[in-house]
C-alpha positions in Angstrom: 0.2 -0.4 0.4 1.0 3.2 -0.7 0.0 6.9 0.1 -1.8 7.1 -2.6 -3.2 3.8 -3.6 -1.2 0.5 -4.3 1.2 -1.2 -6.1 0.4 -4.3 -7.9 2.7 -6.8 -9.0 2.2 -9.1 -12.2 1.8 -12.5 -11.7 3.4 -13.4 -14.8 6.6 -11.6 -14.9 7.0 -9.4 -11.6 6.6 -6.2 -13.1 5.0 -3.9 -10.6 2.4 -1.0 -11.3 0.9 1.7 -9.2 -2.7 1.7 -8.7 -4.6 4.6 -7.7 -7.8 4.9 -5.0 -9.8 5.8 -7.5 -9.4 2.0 -8.8 -11.3 -0.8 -7.6 -9.1 -3.0 -6.1 -9.5 -6.9 -5.3 -6.7 -8.8 -3.1 -6.2 -12.3 -4.3 -6.2 -14.2 -1.5 -9.6 -12.8 -0.7 -11.1 -13.6 -3.6 -12.9 -17.6 -3.0 -15.6 -19.6 -4.8 -18.6 -20.8 -3.8 -19.1 -24.4 -3.1 -22.3 -26.2 -1.6 -20.9 -26.7 1.6 -18.0 -24.0 1.9 -16.3 -21.2 0.3 -12.7 -22.3 -1.6 -10.1 -19.6 -1.7 -9.2 -18.9 -5.2 -5.5 -20.4 -4.7 -7.1 -23.4 -4.1 -9.4 -24.1 -7.0 -5.9 -22.8 -8.8 -3.7 -25.0 -7.6 -6.4 -27.7 -8.7 -6.3 -26.5 -11.8 -3.0 -27.0 -12.6 -2.9 -30.6 -11.3 -5.8 -31.2 -13.3 -3.8 -29.9 -16.5 -0.7 -31.7 -15.0 0.9 -27.3 -14.9 0.1 -26.7 -19.0 -2.2 -24.7 -20.0 -6.4 -25.6 -19.6 -8.2 -27.8 -21.8 -11.2 -24.9 -22.2 -10.8 -21.3 -23.3 -12.6 -18.0 -21.8 -14.3 -18.0 -25.2 -16.0 -21.4 -25.3 -19.8 -22.0 -24.8 -20.9 -21.9 -21.3 -21.8 -25.7 -20.7 -18.2 -26.3 -21.6 -16.7 -24.0 -18.7 -19.2 -25.6 -16.7 -18.7 -28.6 -17.8 -14.9 -28.4 -16.6 -15.3 -26.0 -13.5 -17.6 -29.4 -12.8 -14.4 -31.7 -13.0 -11.9 -29.5 -10.8 -14.6 -28.6 -8.1 -17.1 -31.0 -8.4 -19.3 -29.5 -5.5 -19.6 -25.7 -6.9 -22.4 -23.4 -6.5 -24.1 -23.8 -9.8 -26.7 -20.8 -8.9 -23.6 -18.5 -7.0 -20.8 -19.2 -9.7 -21.8 -18.3 -13.4 -20.0 -18.7 -16.3 -18.4 -15.5 -16.3 -16.5 -16.0 -12.9 -15.2 -19.4 -14.7 -13.6 -17.6 -17.5 
């Protein structure tokens, strides 16, 4: 955190960028996915995707159909709450 906002660091290339207070910021560690039993931290979902894909790129793409995205996500997190997790969240 800085006096005028935040410093964000890229997960890909570690470059840093200053973000002003007028922008909305979500801390990655505070984002979770709804399941029928609990909320699963996003980092845990990413780990499950990495395991499923053996560290390779995912077999689905963001522009794939809603049904294909939901089918893939069901394989990753079988008990996700289909009423509160939308295809746009899966993208």
